[in-house]
C-alpha positions, 0 to 999 in steps of 0.5 A: 534094457532099453526103456521107452516112455509112452505119454498118452492119455488114452488108457486103452491105446496106451495099454495096447502099446505097452503090451506090444512093446514089452513083447518086443523086449522093451521096458515101458513106462507110461504117463497119462498127461504132460506133467507126469511125462516130464516127471517120468522123463527125469525119473526113468531116463528113457531111451525113446519117447512115444508122445501124443500131442493132445494131452491134459495138463501140458500139451505135447508140443510144450512137453517136446520143447521142454524135452529138447531143452535138456535132451537134444538127442533123445529120439521122440516119435509123435503119435497123434490124430492131428496128422495134416501136413501143417501138424507134421511141420509144427511137430518137426519144428518142435523137435520131433524125430518122427511123426505118425498119424492115428490110426497107425500100424503097430508093426510100423511103429515098432519098425520106426522105434527100432530104427531110432534105437540107437540113432546113427552116431553123428561124427564130428564132421564140419563142412562149409555151407554157403557163407557159414559152417555146418557142425553136425555133432554140435547140431548147428549151423554157424554164420558170422557168429549167428548160430542156427540149431538143427534137429537130430533128424535134420543133421542126419539128412545133411550127413547123408547128403554130404556123403554124396556131395554134388551127386543126387541122392535117391529119395528111397535112400534118404528115407532108408538111411535117415528113418531106417524104414521105407514105411516113412513117406516122401511127405515126411522127407519133403517136410524136413527138406523144407524146414532145412531150407527155411533155416539155411537157404537165403531164399528157401523158395529158390534154393542154392545149396539143397537142390531138388533133382526131379524124379530122383531126390535131392543133392547137396551143393554147399558152394551153391555153384552146381548146375 
């Protein structure tokens, strides 16, 4: 049975989440603080984590960074009252796969969990990207010996864009293919694209490889020569 670990210090909210997830058929474990969350991570080996950020003991960002040190592919959904764009950027930078602000809809959370279980497998795909190479299954970009780590979500975005290399990919298609639901917002997509550009583009403010196609979406040009 699929196991979900909830790391949430609000006992009432955690109880409601547990009830809804168990009714949906999941095995649920709950930690009320950061240290307990890390202990349960090792004990129950969850398939997905629902993580609050404002936790006692160890905050959620620190928990997430420690998770990523040993579990780079484990899906993590942040559930937080801190939901500004800057908060989301920081959460994705720490390694989150998805981010939901409080208050939230349980049906939407269940949809996002279902979309992450399991994640679409990343084939052992390698392709040129500018002066370097993208290695999807290894979650990295390599350029003259320099390695840049990619999050699983960033790799999935590149996978979808690369499948239509040189052609524009509609925002709705990117949301559906990567997040599995139309309930994710375009702001979530744009935040991830911005993070990718910061990692991969020589000048993120004037991107050569991950292009914006106005009124449509985005286009991958790994050679930087498309018009």
